[in-house]
Backbone atoms as SQL, in Angstrom:
CREATE TABLE atoms (id INTEGER PRIMARY KEY, chain TEXT, resi INTEGER, resn TEXT, atom TEXT, x REAL, y REAL, z REAL);
INSERT INTO atoms VALUES
  (1, 'A', 1, 'MET', 'N', 26.766, -78.013, 4.846),
  (2, 'A', 1, 'MET', 'CA', 28.159, -77.627, 4.851),
  (3, 'A', 1, 'MET', 'C', 28.564, -77.084, 6.223),
  (4, 'A', 2, 'VAL', 'N', 27.705, -76.270, 6.828),
  (5, 'A', 2, 'VAL', 'CA', 28.003, -75.740, 8.160),
  (6, 'A', 2, 'VAL', 'C', 28.083, -76.884, 9.161),
  (7, 'A', 3, 'ARG', 'N', 27.265, -77.888, 8.967),
  (8, 'A', 3, 'ARG', 'CA', 27.249, -79.031, 9.873),
  (9, 'A', 3, 'ARG', 'C', 28.625, -79.711, 9.918),
  (10, 'A', 4, 'ASN', 'N', 29.255, -79.891, 8.755),
  (11, 'A', 4, 'ASN', 'CA', 30.592, -80.489, 8.716),
  (12, 'A', 4, 'ASN', 'C', 31.600, -79.629, 9.448),
  (13, 'A', 5, 'ASP', 'N', 31.496, -78.320, 9.254),
  (14, 'A', 5, 'ASP', 'CA', 32.402, -77.396, 9.919),
  (15, 'A', 5, 'ASP', 'C', 32.259, -77.495, 11.427),
  (16, 'A', 6, 'LEU', 'N', 31.026, -77.568, 11.905),
  (17, 'A', 6, 'LEU', 'CA', 30.793, -77.664, 13.340),
  (18, 'A', 6, 'LEU', 'C', 31.280, -79.001, 13.897),
  (19, 'A', 7, 'TYR', 'N', 31.167, -80.039, 13.114),
  (20, 'A', 7, 'TYR', 'CA', 31.586, -81.364, 13.555),
  (21, 'A', 7, 'TYR', 'C', 33.093, -81.415, 13.834),
  (22, 'A', 8, 'PHE', 'N', 33.879, -80.775, 12.992),
  (23, 'A', 8, 'PHE', 'CA', 35.344, -80.848, 13.109),
  (24, 'A', 8, 'PHE', 'C', 35.957, -79.741, 13.967),
  (25, 'A', 9, 'ILE', 'N', 35.154, -78.848, 14.504),
  (26, 'A', 9, 'ILE', 'CA', 35.684, -77.668, 15.159),
  (27, 'A', 9, 'ILE', 'C', 36.590, -77.966, 16.352),
  (28, 'A', 10, 'ASP', 'N', 36.302, -78.994, 17.104),
  (29, 'A', 10, 'ASP', 'CA', 37.136, -79.257, 18.283),
  (30, 'A', 10, 'ASP', 'C', 38.250, -80.265, 18.010),
  (31, 'A', 11, 'GLU', 'N', 38.481, -80.568, 16.744),
  (32, 'A', 11, 'GLU', 'CA', 39.596, -81.448, 16.375),
  (33, 'A', 11, 'GLU', 'C', 40.908, -80.665, 16.425),
  (34, 'A', 12, 'SER', 'N', 41.982, -81.325, 16.774),
  (35, 'A', 12, 'SER', 'CA', 43.275, -80.643, 16.866),
  (36, 'A', 12, 'SER', 'C', 43.805, -80.214, 15.501),
  (37, 'A', 13, 'ASP', 'N', 43.384, -80.897, 14.443),
  (38, 'A', 13, 'ASP', 'CA', 43.864, -80.537, 13.109),
  (39, 'A', 13, 'ASP', 'C', 42.799, -79.788, 12.302),
  (40, 'A', 14, 'TYR', 'N', 41.996, -78.976, 12.980),
  (41, 'A', 14, 'TYR', 'CA', 40.948, -78.192, 12.322),
  (42, 'A', 14, 'TYR', 'C', 41.584, -77.283, 11.273),
  (43, 'A', 15, 'ARG', 'N', 41.001, -77.294, 10.088),
  (44, 'A', 15, 'ARG', 'CA', 41.559, -76.506, 8.990),
  (45, 'A', 15, 'ARG', 'C', 40.618, -75.353, 8.640),
  (46, 'A', 16, 'ASN', 'N', 41.218, -74.235, 8.301),
  (47, 'A', 16, 'ASN', 'CA', 40.456, -73.041, 7.931),
  (48, 'A', 16, 'ASN', 'C', 39.599, -73.264, 6.702),
  (49, 'A', 17, 'GLU', 'N', 39.985, -74.184, 5.861),
  (50, 'A', 17, 'GLU', 'CA', 39.249, -74.373, 4.608),
  (51, 'A', 17, 'GLU', 'C', 37.796, -74.769, 4.846),
  (52, 'A', 18, 'TYR', 'N', 37.481, -75.291, 6.022),
  (53, 'A', 18, 'TYR', 'CA', 36.097, -75.650, 6.312),
  (54, 'A', 18, 'TYR', 'C', 35.207, -74.405, 6.275),
  (55, 'A', 19, 'PHE', 'N', 35.569, -73.376, 7.051),
  (56, 'A', 19, 'PHE', 'CA', 34.740, -72.174, 7.066),
  (57, 'A', 19, 'PHE', 'C', 34.987, -71.292, 5.848),
  (58, 'A', 20, 'GLU', 'N', 36.180, -71.366, 5.260),
  (59, 'A', 20, 'GLU', 'CA', 36.456, -70.576, 4.057),
  (60, 'A', 20, 'GLU', 'C', 35.540, -70.997, 2.913),
  (61, 'A', 21, 'CYS', 'N', 35.296, -72.281, 2.775),
  (62, 'A', 21, 'CYS', 'CA', 34.398, -72.779, 1.722),
  (63, 'A', 21, 'CYS', 'C', 32.980, -72.268, 1.927),
  (64, 'A', 22, 'ILE', 'N', 32.542, -72.207, 3.165),
  (65, 'A', 22, 'ILE', 'CA', 31.194, -71.716, 3.464),
  (66, 'A', 22, 'ILE', 'C', 31.073, -70.245, 3.060),
  (67, 'A', 23, 'ILE', 'N', 32.040, -69.448, 3.448),
  (68, 'A', 23, 'ILE', 'CA', 32.018, -68.020, 3.127),
  (69, 'A', 23, 'ILE', 'C', 32.089, -67.807, 1.615),
  (70, 'A', 24, 'GLU', 'N', 32.983, -68.537, 0.958),
  (71, 'A', 24, 'GLU', 'CA', 33.113, -68.403, -0.499),
  (72, 'A', 24, 'GLU', 'C', 31.813, -68.790, -1.202),
  (73, 'A', 25, 'ASP', 'N', 31.164, -69.835, -0.723),
  (74, 'A', 25, 'ASP', 'CA', 29.915, -70.282, -1.332),
  (75, 'A', 25, 'ASP', 'C', 28.826, -69.217, -1.191),
  (76, 'A', 26, 'TYR', 'N', 28.712, -68.633, -0.009),
  (77, 'A', 26, 'TYR', 'CA', 27.724, -67.572, 0.191),
  (78, 'A', 26, 'TYR', 'C', 28.010, -66.378, -0.722),
  (79, 'A', 27, 'LEU', 'N', 29.270, -65.968, -0.813),
  (80, 'A', 27, 'LEU', 'CA', 29.605, -64.820, -1.646),
  (81, 'A', 27, 'LEU', 'C', 29.380, -65.114, -3.122),
  (82, 'A', 28, 'LEU', 'N', 29.638, -66.330, -3.535),
  (83, 'A', 28, 'LEU', 'CA', 29.380, -66.710, -4.921),
  (84, 'A', 28, 'LEU', 'C', 27.884, -66.642, -5.232),
  (85, 'A', 29, 'ARG', 'N', 27.081, -67.153, -4.315),
  (86, 'A', 29, 'ARG', 'CA', 25.628, -67.106, -4.513),
  (87, 'A', 29, 'ARG', 'C', 25.093, -65.675, -4.425),
  (88, 'A', 30, 'LEU', 'N', 25.764, -64.843, -3.652),
  (89, 'A', 30, 'LEU', 'CA', 25.351, -63.455, -3.498),
  (90, 'A', 30, 'LEU', 'C', 25.446, -62.702, -4.826),
  (91, 'A', 31, 'LYS', 'N', 26.404, -63.062, -5.660),
  (92, 'A', 31, 'LYS', 'CA', 26.569, -62.403, -6.958),
  (93, 'A', 31, 'LYS', 'C', 25.349, -62.593, -7.848),
  (94, 'A', 32, 'ASN', 'N', 24.628, -63.684, -7.662),
  (95, 'A', 32, 'ASN', 'CA', 23.489, -64.003, -8.514),
  (96, 'A', 32, 'ASN', 'C', 22.164, -63.473, -7.979),
  (97, 'A', 33, 'MET', 'N', 22.179, -62.764, -6.866),
  (98, 'A', 33, 'MET', 'CA', 20.954, -62.236, -6.281),
  (99, 'A', 33, 'MET', 'C', 20.532, -60.979, -7.032),
  (100, 'A', 34, 'ASP', 'N', 19.265, -60.905, -7.388),
  (101, 'A', 34, 'ASP', 'CA', 18.768, -59.789, -8.183),
  (102, 'A', 34, 'ASP', 'C', 18.214, -58.645, -7.348),
  (103, 'A', 35, 'THR', 'N', 17.470, -58.969, -6.326),
  (104, 'A', 35, 'THR', 'CA', 16.798, -57.914, -5.565),
  (105, 'A', 35, 'THR', 'C', 17.539, -57.635, -4.260),
  (106, 'A', 36, 'PRO', 'N', 17.368, -56.432, -3.725),
  (107, 'A', 36, 'PRO', 'CA', 17.975, -56.115, -2.430),
  (108, 'A', 36, 'PRO', 'C', 17.509, -57.066, -1.325),
  (109, 'A', 37, 'LYS', 'N', 16.238, -57.484, -1.396),
  (110, 'A', 37, 'LYS', 'CA', 15.718, -58.399, -0.382),
  (111, 'A', 37, 'LYS', 'C', 16.445, -59.743, -0.431),
  (112, 'A', 38, 'GLU', 'N', 16.701, -60.261, -1.620),
  (113, 'A', 38, 'GLU', 'CA', 17.441, -61.525, -1.762),
  (114, 'A', 38, 'GLU', 'C', 18.870, -61.381, -1.243),
  (115, 'A', 39, 'ARG', 'N', 19.519, -60.264, -1.580),
  (116, 'A', 39, 'ARG', 'CA', 20.891, -60.035, -1.108),
  (117, 'A', 39, 'ARG', 'C', 20.936, -59.931, 0.416),
  (118, 'A', 40, 'ARG', 'N', 19.956, -59.218, 0.975),
  (119, 'A', 40, 'ARG', 'CA', 19.891, -59.066, 2.441),
  (120, 'A', 40, 'ARG', 'C', 19.720, -60.426, 3.117),
  (121, 'A', 41, 'LYS', 'N', 18.859, -61.273, 2.562),
  (122, 'A', 41, 'LYS', 'CA', 18.649, -62.610, 3.130),
  (123, 'A', 41, 'LYS', 'C', 19.919, -63.446, 3.043),
  (124, 'A', 42, 'LYS', 'N', 20.627, -63.353, 1.930),
  (125, 'A', 42, 'LYS', 'CA', 21.864, -64.124, 1.766),
  (126, 'A', 42, 'LYS', 'C', 22.946, -63.623, 2.723),
  (127, 'A', 43, 'LEU', 'N', 23.052, -62.297, 2.889),
  (128, 'A', 43, 'LEU', 'CA', 24.033, -61.747, 3.825),
  (129, 'A', 43, 'LEU', 'C', 23.696, -62.115, 5.269),
  (130, 'A', 44, 'LEU', 'N', 22.415, -62.145, 5.585),
  (131, 'A', 44, 'LEU', 'CA', 22.011, -62.556, 6.930),
  (132, 'A', 44, 'LEU', 'C', 22.378, -64.020, 7.163),
  (133, 'A', 45, 'GLY', 'N', 22.160, -64.862, 6.162),
  (134, 'A', 45, 'GLY', 'CA', 22.551, -66.273, 6.268),
  (135, 'A', 45, 'GLY', 'C', 24.046, -66.423, 6.469),
  (136, 'A', 46, 'LEU', 'N', 24.826, -65.631, 5.747),
  (137, 'A', 46, 'LEU', 'CA', 26.280, -65.652, 5.893),
  (138, 'A', 46, 'LEU', 'C', 26.688, -65.239, 7.304),
  (139, 'A', 47, 'TYR', 'N', 26.088, -64.168, 7.787),
  (140, 'A', 47, 'TYR', 'CA', 26.371, -63.680, 9.139),
  (141, 'A', 47, 'TYR', 'C', 26.030, -64.736, 10.194),
  (142, 'A', 48, 'LEU', 'N', 24.856, -65.329, 10.067),
  (143, 'A', 48, 'LEU', 'CA', 24.429, -66.335, 11.041),
  (144, 'A', 48, 'LEU', 'C', 25.298, -67.594, 10.987),
  (145, 'A', 49, 'ALA', 'N', 25.690, -68.014, 9.798),
  (146, 'A', 49, 'ALA', 'CA', 26.555, -69.191, 9.674),
  (147, 'A', 49, 'ALA', 'C', 27.894, -68.941, 10.370),
  (148, 'A', 50, 'CYS', 'N', 28.464, -67.770, 10.151),
  (149, 'A', 50, 'CYS', 'CA', 29.751, -67.445, 10.788),
  (150, 'A', 50, 'CYS', 'C', 29.603, -67.316, 12.301),
  (151, 'A', 51, 'GLN', 'N', 28.494, -66.756, 12.752),
  (152, 'A', 51, 'GLN', 'CA', 28.245, -66.656, 14.190),
  (153, 'A', 51, 'GLN', 'C', 28.092, -68.039, 14.813),
  (154, 'A', 52, 'MET', 'N', 27.403, -68.939, 14.116),
  (155, 'A', 52, 'MET', 'CA', 27.241, -70.308, 14.632),
  (156, 'A', 52, 'MET', 'C', 28.590, -70.999, 14.773),
  (157, 'A', 53, 'ILE', 'N', 29.430, -70.859, 13.776),
  (158, 'A', 53, 'ILE', 'CA', 30.754, -71.479, 13.828),
  (159, 'A', 53, 'ILE', 'C', 31.546, -70.915, 14.997),
  (160, 'A', 54, 'ALA', 'N', 31.544, -69.593, 15.127),
  (161, 'A', 54, 'ALA', 'CA', 32.297, -68.948, 16.208),
  (162, 'A', 54, 'ALA', 'C', 31.739, -69.329, 17.578),
  (163, 'A', 55, 'GLN', 'N', 30.422, -69.380, 17.716),
  (164, 'A', 55, 'GLN', 'CA', 29.807, -69.736, 18.995),
  (165, 'A', 55, 'GLN', 'C', 30.114, -71.182, 19.375),
  (166, 'A', 56, 'TYR', 'N', 30.013, -72.060, 18.426),
  (167, 'A', 56, 'TYR', 'CA', 30.303, -73.468, 18.684),
  (168, 'A', 56, 'TYR', 'C', 31.764, -73.638, 19.105),
  (169, 'A', 57, 'ALA', 'N', 32.664, -72.917, 18.454),
  (170, 'A', 57, 'ALA', 'CA', 34.081, -72.962, 18.821),
  (171, 'A', 57, 'ALA', 'C', 34.294, -72.405, 20.230),
  (172, 'A', 58, 'ALA', 'N', 33.583, -71.335, 20.558),
  (173, 'A', 58, 'ALA', 'CA', 33.708, -70.745, 21.890),
  (174, 'A', 58, 'ALA', 'C', 33.233, -71.710, 22.966),
  (175, 'A', 59, 'GLU', 'N', 32.162, -72.442, 22.676),
  (176, 'A', 59, 'GLU', 'CA', 31.668, -73.429, 23.632),
  (177, 'A', 59, 'GLU', 'C', 32.666, -74.564, 23.829),
  (178, 'A', 60, 'ALA', 'N', 33.490, -74.803, 22.801),
  (179, 'A', 60, 'ALA', 'CA', 34.542, -75.813, 22.911),
  (180, 'A', 60, 'ALA', 'C', 35.820, -75.210, 23.508),
  (181, 'A', 61, 'GLY', 'N', 35.783, -73.901, 23.818),
  (182, 'A', 61, 'GLY', 'CA', 36.935, -73.230, 24.412),
  (183, 'A', 61, 'GLY', 'C', 37.996, -72.824, 23.412),
  (184, 'A', 62, 'ILE', 'N', 37.632, -72.729, 22.134),
  (185, 'A', 62, 'ILE', 'CA', 38.593, -72.385, 21.081),
  (186, 'A', 62, 'ILE', 'C', 38.169, -71.049, 20.468),
  (187, 'A', 63, 'TYR', 'N', 38.467, -69.960, 21.150),
  (188, 'A', 63, 'TYR', 'CA', 38.055, -68.635, 20.703),
  (189, 'A', 63, 'TYR', 'C', 38.798, -68.193, 19.448),
  (190, 'A', 64, 'LYS', 'N', 39.938, -68.746, 19.216),
  (191, 'A', 64, 'LYS', 'CA', 40.749, -68.380, 18.051),
  (192, 'A', 64, 'LYS', 'C', 39.990, -68.610, 16.745),
  (193, 'A', 65, 'ILE', 'N', 39.175, -69.643, 16.690),
  (194, 'A', 65, 'ILE', 'CA', 38.424, -69.939, 15.468),
  (195, 'A', 65, 'ILE', 'C', 37.406, -68.836, 15.193),
  (196, 'A', 66, 'GLY', 'N', 36.771, -68.316, 16.221),
  (197, 'A', 66, 'GLY', 'CA', 35.838, -67.210, 16.046),
  (198, 'A', 66, 'GLY', 'C', 36.511, -65.991, 15.444),
  (199, 'A', 67, 'ILE', 'N', 37.728, -65.721, 15.888),
  (200, 'A', 67, 'ILE', 'CA', 38.488, -64.601, 15.336),
  (201, 'A', 67, 'ILE', 'C', 38.864, -64.884, 13.887),
  (202, 'A', 68, 'MET', 'N', 39.327, -66.093, 13.614),
  (203, 'A', 68, 'MET', 'CA', 39.729, -66.438, 12.248),
  (204, 'A', 68, 'MET', 'C', 38.550, -66.357, 11.283),
  (205, 'A', 69, 'VAL', 'N', 37.393, -66.853, 11.703),
  (206, 'A', 69, 'VAL', 'CA', 36.198, -66.808, 10.852),
  (207, 'A', 69, 'VAL', 'C', 35.823, -65.364, 10.545),
  (208, 'A', 70, 'SER', 'N', 35.765, -64.535, 11.572),
  (209, 'A', 70, 'SER', 'CA', 35.354, -63.149, 11.353),
  (210, 'A', 70, 'SER', 'C', 36.392, -62.366, 10.558),
  (211, 'A', 71, 'GLU', 'N', 37.676, -62.618, 10.765),
  (212, 'A', 71, 'GLU', 'CA', 38.708, -61.957, 9.970),
  (213, 'A', 71, 'GLU', 'C', 38.581, -62.318, 8.496),
  (214, 'A', 72, 'TYR', 'N', 38.422, -63.591, 8.231),
  (215, 'A', 72, 'TYR', 'CA', 38.304, -64.037, 6.850),
  (216, 'A', 72, 'TYR', 'C', 37.041, -63.456, 6.202),
  (217, 'A', 73, 'LEU', 'N', 35.961, -63.417, 6.954),
  (218, 'A', 73, 'LEU', 'CA', 34.715, -62.858, 6.450),
  (219, 'A', 73, 'LEU', 'C', 34.882, -61.391, 6.080),
  (220, 'A', 74, 'ILE', 'N', 35.516, -60.618, 6.926),
  (221, 'A', 74, 'ILE', 'CA', 35.724, -59.187, 6.664),
  (222, 'A', 74, 'ILE', 'C', 36.564, -58.985, 5.410),
  (223, 'A', 75, 'ILE', 'N', 37.652, -59.697, 5.316),
  (224, 'A', 75, 'ILE', 'CA', 38.548, -59.550, 4.163),
  (225, 'A', 75, 'ILE', 'C', 37.850, -59.944, 2.866),
  (226, 'A', 76, 'ARG', 'N', 37.189, -61.091, 2.877),
  (227, 'A', 76, 'ARG', 'CA', 36.535, -61.561, 1.658),
  (228, 'A', 76, 'ARG', 'C', 35.341, -60.691, 1.281),
  (229, 'A', 77, 'TYR', 'N', 34.588, -60.219, 2.271),
  (230, 'A', 77, 'TYR', 'CA', 33.453, -59.348, 1.961),
  (231, 'A', 77, 'TYR', 'C', 33.939, -58.033, 1.362),
  (232, 'A', 78, 'TRP', 'N', 34.991, -57.479, 1.921),
  (233, 'A', 78, 'TRP', 'CA', 35.538, -56.232, 1.384),
  (234, 'A', 78, 'TRP', 'C', 36.011, -56.433, -0.055),
  (235, 'A', 79, 'LYS', 'N', 36.704, -57.522, -0.295),
  (236, 'A', 79, 'LYS', 'CA', 37.166, -57.824, -1.652),
  (237, 'A', 79, 'LYS', 'C', 35.972, -57.999, -2.598),
  (238, 'A', 80, 'TYR', 'N', 34.953, -58.681, -2.145),
  (239, 'A', 80, 'TYR', 'CA', 33.737, -58.873, -2.936),
  (240, 'A', 80, 'TYR', 'C', 33.121, -57.528, -3.311),
  (241, 'A', 81, 'ARG', 'N', 33.045, -56.619, -2.334),
  (242, 'A', 81, 'ARG', 'CA', 32.462, -55.309, -2.599),
  (243, 'A', 81, 'ARG', 'C', 33.308, -54.517, -3.590),
  (244, 'A', 82, 'LEU', 'N', 34.618, -54.577, -3.459),
  (245, 'A', 82, 'LEU', 'CA', 35.482, -53.862, -4.393),
  (246, 'A', 82, 'LEU', 'C', 35.361, -54.423, -5.807),
  (247, 'A', 83, 'GLU', 'N', 35.278, -55.733, -5.923),
  (248, 'A', 83, 'GLU', 'CA', 35.136, -56.360, -7.236),
  (249, 'A', 83, 'GLU', 'C', 33.827, -55.977, -7.908),
  (250, 'A', 84, 'ASN', 'N', 32.801, -55.674, -7.117),
  (251, 'A', 84, 'ASN', 'CA', 31.498, -55.311, -7.663),
  (252, 'A', 84, 'ASN', 'C', 31.295, -53.801, -7.723),
  (253, 'A', 85, 'ASN', 'N', 32.376, -53.041, -7.494),
  (254, 'A', 85, 'ASN', 'CA', 32.370, -51.581, -7.635),
  (255, 'A', 85, 'ASN', 'C', 31.318, -50.872, -6.787),
  (256, 'A', 86, 'LYS', 'N', 31.051, -51.390, -5.596),
  (257, 'A', 86, 'LYS', 'CA', 30.083, -50.739, -4.714),
  (258, 'A', 86, 'LYS', 'C', 30.579, -50.713, -3.262),
  (259, 'A', 87, 'PRO', 'N', 31.840, -50.317, -3.027),
  (260, 'A', 87, 'PRO', 'CA', 32.344, -50.382, -1.653),
  (261, 'A', 87, 'PRO', 'C', 31.702, -49.391, -0.691),
  (262, 'A', 88, 'GLY', 'N', 31.190, -48.258, -1.185),
  (263, 'A', 88, 'GLY', 'CA', 30.671, -47.241, -0.288),
  (264, 'A', 88, 'GLY', 'C', 29.165, -47.209, -0.166),
  (265, 'A', 89, 'LYS', 'N', 28.455, -48.095, -0.834),
  (266, 'A', 89, 'LYS', 'CA', 27.006, -48.117, -0.756),
  (267, 'A', 89, 'LYS', 'C', 26.583, -48.358, 0.700),
  (268, 'A', 90, 'LEU', 'N', 25.614, -47.600, 1.177),
  (269, 'A', 90, 'LEU', 'CA', 25.247, -47.604, 2.598),
  (270, 'A', 90, 'LEU', 'C', 24.918, -48.990, 3.132),
  (271, 'A', 91, 'SER', 'N', 24.127, -49.780, 2.411),
  (272, 'A', 91, 'SER', 'CA', 23.769, -51.115, 2.916),
  (273, 'A', 91, 'SER', 'C', 24.999, -52.005, 3.027),
  (274, 'A', 92, 'ASN', 'N', 25.961, -51.834, 2.121),
  (275, 'A', 92, 'ASN', 'CA', 27.197, -52.626, 2.185),
  (276, 'A', 92, 'ASN', 'C', 28.047, -52.223, 3.383),
  (277, 'A', 93, 'VAL', 'N', 28.074, -50.958, 3.682),
  (278, 'A', 93, 'VAL', 'CA', 28.825, -50.463, 4.831),
  (279, 'A', 93, 'VAL', 'C', 28.188, -50.967, 6.125),
  (280, 'A', 94, 'GLU', 'N', 26.871, -51.012, 6.163),
  (281, 'A', 94, 'GLU', 'CA', 26.190, -51.521, 7.353),
  (282, 'A', 94, 'GLU', 'C', 26.553, -52.976, 7.620),
  (283, 'A', 95, 'TRP', 'N', 26.604, -53.786, 6.554),
  (284, 'A', 95, 'TRP', 'CA', 26.990, -55.187, 6.741),
  (285, 'A', 95, 'TRP', 'C', 28.440, -55.293, 7.156),
  (286, 'A', 96, 'LEU', 'N', 29.286, -54.457, 6.628),
  (287, 'A', 96, 'LEU', 'CA', 30.686, -54.469, 7.035),
  (288, 'A', 96, 'LEU', 'C', 30.803, -54.135, 8.520),
  (289, 'A', 97, 'HIS', 'N', 29.997, -53.192, 8.995),
  (290, 'A', 97, 'HIS', 'CA', 29.994, -52.853, 10.425),
  (291, 'A', 97, 'HIS', 'C', 29.551, -54.044, 11.273),
  (292, 'A', 98, 'LYS', 'N', 28.561, -54.787, 10.806),
  (293, 'A', 98, 'LYS', 'CA', 28.118, -55.976, 11.540),
  (294, 'A', 98, 'LYS', 'C', 29.222, -57.021, 11.613),
  (295, 'A', 99, 'PHE', 'N', 29.919, -57.204, 10.511),
  (296, 'A', 99, 'PHE', 'CA', 31.011, -58.179, 10.487),
  (297, 'A', 99, 'PHE', 'C', 32.162, -57.725, 11.386),
  (298, 'A', 100, 'LEU', 'N', 32.433, -56.425, 11.397),
  (299, 'A', 100, 'LEU', 'CA', 33.485, -55.895, 12.276),
  (300, 'A', 100, 'LEU', 'C', 33.095, -56.037, 13.750),
  (301, 'A', 101, 'ALA', 'N', 31.825, -55.837, 14.056),
  (302, 'A', 101, 'ALA', 'CA', 31.357, -56.013, 15.436),
  (303, 'A', 101, 'ALA', 'C', 31.497, -57.468, 15.865),
  (304, 'A', 102, 'MET', 'N', 31.249, -58.379, 14.938),
  (305, 'A', 102, 'MET', 'CA', 31.428, -59.797, 15.249),
  (306, 'A', 102, 'MET', 'C', 32.901, -60.081, 15.560),
  (307, 'A', 103, 'TYR', 'N', 33.795, -59.516, 14.773),
  (308, 'A', 103, 'TYR', 'CA', 35.228, -59.693, 15.015),
  (309, 'A', 103, 'TYR', 'C', 35.612, -59.139, 16.385),
  (310, 'A', 104, 'GLU', 'N', 35.131, -57.955, 16.682),
  (311, 'A', 104, 'GLU', 'CA', 35.448, -57.333, 17.974),
  (312, 'A', 104, 'GLU', 'C', 34.941, -58.184, 19.135),
  (313, 'A', 105, 'LYS', 'N', 33.757, -58.736, 18.987),
  (314, 'A', 105, 'LYS', 'CA', 33.173, -59.581, 20.033),
  (315, 'A', 105, 'LYS', 'C', 34.073, -60.775, 20.332),
  (316, 'A', 106, 'TRP', 'N', 34.519, -61.473, 19.309),
  (317, 'A', 106, 'TRP', 'CA', 35.333, -62.654, 19.528),
  (318, 'A', 106, 'TRP', 'C', 36.758, -62.306, 19.922),
  (319, 'A', 107, 'ASN', 'N', 37.234, -61.161, 19.480),
  (320, 'A', 107, 'ASN', 'CA', 38.575, -60.734, 19.866),
  (321, 'A', 107, 'ASN', 'C', 38.619, -60.373, 21.351),
  (322, 'A', 108, 'GLN', 'N', 37.549, -59.798, 21.879),
  (323, 'A', 108, 'GLN', 'CA', 37.488, -59.438, 23.291),
  (324, 'A', 108, 'GLN', 'C', 37.449, -60.678, 24.185),
  (325, 'A', 109, 'LYS', 'N', 36.938, -61.778, 23.664),
  (326, 'A', 109, 'LYS', 'CA', 36.885, -63.011, 24.456),
  (327, 'A', 109, 'LYS', 'C', 38.286, -63.511, 24.798),
  (328, 'A', 110, 'ILE', 'N', 39.228, -63.258, 23.916),
  (329, 'A', 110, 'ILE', 'CA', 40.598, -63.725, 24.156),
  (330, 'A', 110, 'ILE', 'C', 41.303, -62.821, 25.154),
  (331, 'A', 111, 'LEU', 'N', 41.004, -61.527, 25.094),
  (332, 'A', 111, 'LEU', 'CA', 41.656, -60.583, 26.002),
  (333, 'A', 111, 'LEU', 'C', 41.106, -60.770, 27.358);
Protein backbone atom coordinates (compact mmCIF):
# COMPACT_ATOMS: atom_id res chain seq x y z
CA MET A 1 0.00 0.00 0.00
CA VAL A 2 2.84 2.41 0.82
CA ARG A 3 4.40 1.54 -2.52
CA ASN A 4 1.32 2.85 -4.38
CA ASP A 5 1.39 6.03 -2.33
CA LEU A 6 5.05 6.60 -3.16
CA TYR A 7 4.44 5.91 -6.84
CA PHE A 8 1.82 8.67 -7.19
CA ILE A 9 3.47 11.25 -4.94
CA ASP A 10 4.91 13.44 -7.68
CA GLU A 11 1.73 13.41 -9.77
CA SER A 12 -0.08 16.73 -10.11
CA ASP A 13 -3.38 15.15 -9.07
CA TYR A 14 -2.03 13.43 -5.94
CA ARG A 15 -4.89 12.70 -3.57
CA ASN A 16 -4.78 12.60 0.21
CA GLU A 17 -6.75 9.38 0.25
CA TYR A 18 -3.58 7.48 -0.62
CA PHE A 19 -1.88 8.19 2.71
CA GLU A 20 -5.18 8.43 4.62
CA CYS A 21 -5.92 4.78 3.79
CA ILE A 22 -2.50 3.74 5.08
CA ILE A 23 -2.98 5.57 8.38
CA GLU A 24 -6.53 4.26 8.80
CA ASP A 25 -5.37 0.70 8.12
CA TYR A 26 -2.62 0.92 10.74
CA LEU A 27 -5.00 2.36 13.33
CA LEU A 28 -7.58 -0.31 12.59
CA ARG A 29 -4.99 -3.04 13.06
CA LEU A 30 -3.74 -1.31 16.21
CA LYS A 31 -7.12 -1.90 17.87
CA ASN A 32 -6.58 -5.65 17.63
CA MET A 33 -3.13 -5.66 19.26
CA ASP A 34 -3.09 -7.41 22.62
CA THR A 35 0.32 -6.74 24.10
CA PRO A 36 2.20 -3.46 24.55
CA LYS A 37 5.01 -4.89 22.42
CA GLU A 38 2.63 -5.54 19.50
CA ARG A 39 1.14 -2.04 19.81
CA ARG A 40 4.62 -0.48 19.93
CA LYS A 41 5.65 -2.37 16.77
CA LYS A 42 2.48 -1.29 14.95
CA LEU A 43 2.95 2.36 16.00
CA LEU A 44 6.57 2.24 14.87
CA GLY A 45 5.43 0.88 11.49
CA LEU A 46 2.90 3.69 11.23
CA TYR A 47 5.54 6.28 12.08
CA LEU A 48 8.02 4.87 9.58
CA ALA A 49 5.42 4.63 6.80
CA CYS A 50 4.47 8.28 7.27
CA GLN A 51 8.13 9.32 7.40
CA MET A 52 8.81 7.43 4.15
CA ILE A 53 5.93 9.17 2.41
CA ALA A 54 7.05 12.58 3.67
CA GLN A 55 10.70 11.95 2.76
CA TYR A 56 9.87 10.74 -0.71
CA ALA A 57 7.69 13.83 -1.25
CA ALA A 58 10.50 16.07 0.00
CA GLU A 59 12.92 14.48 -2.46
CA ALA A 60 10.40 15.33 -5.18
CA GLY A 61 10.31 18.92 -3.84
CA ILE A 62 6.74 18.66 -2.52
CA TYR A 63 7.07 19.46 1.19
CA LYS A 64 3.35 20.12 1.51
CA ILE A 65 2.63 16.38 1.41
CA GLY A 66 4.88 15.80 4.42
CA ILE A 67 2.90 18.37 6.35
CA MET A 68 -0.43 16.92 5.24
CA VAL A 69 0.61 13.38 6.20
CA SER A 70 1.80 14.40 9.65
CA GLU A 71 -1.25 16.60 10.29
CA TYR A 72 -3.61 13.81 9.38
CA LEU A 73 -1.63 11.35 11.50
CA ILE A 74 -1.80 13.61 14.56
CA ILE A 75 -5.53 14.21 14.24
CA ARG A 76 -6.41 10.58 13.62
CA TYR A 77 -4.11 9.28 16.36
CA TRP A 78 -5.60 11.70 18.87
CA LYS A 79 -9.11 10.65 17.86
CA TYR A 80 -8.09 6.99 18.14
CA ARG A 81 -6.77 7.57 21.66
CA LEU A 82 -9.92 9.39 22.74
CA GLU A 83 -12.14 6.63 21.35
CA ASN A 84 -10.16 4.08 23.37
CA ASN A 85 -10.38 6.15 26.58
CA LYS A 86 -6.62 6.36 27.09
CA PRO A 87 -5.58 9.86 25.96
CA GLY A 88 -3.23 10.54 28.89
CA LYS A 89 -1.42 7.22 29.15
CA LEU A 90 2.34 7.93 29.10
CA SER A 91 3.22 5.68 26.14
CA ASN A 92 0.43 7.27 24.08
CA VAL A 93 1.67 10.75 24.90
CA GLU A 94 5.19 9.76 23.86
CA TRP A 95 3.93 8.64 20.45
CA LEU A 96 1.95 11.83 20.09
CA HIS A 97 5.16 13.78 20.78
CA LYS A 98 6.95 11.81 18.05
CA PHE A 99 4.18 12.56 15.59
CA LEU A 100 4.24 16.25 16.55
CA ALA A 101 8.02 16.34 16.06
CA MET A 102 7.53 14.87 12.61
CA TYR A 103 5.02 17.62 11.81
CA GLU A 104 7.39 20.29 13.07
CA LYS A 105 10.24 18.87 10.98
CA TRP A 106 8.28 19.05 7.74
CA ASN A 107 6.70 22.38 8.59
CA GLN A 108 10.15 23.93 9.07
CA LYS A 109 11.16 22.77 5.59
CA ILE A 110 8.59 25.11 4.07
CA LEU A 111 9.64 28.09 6.17
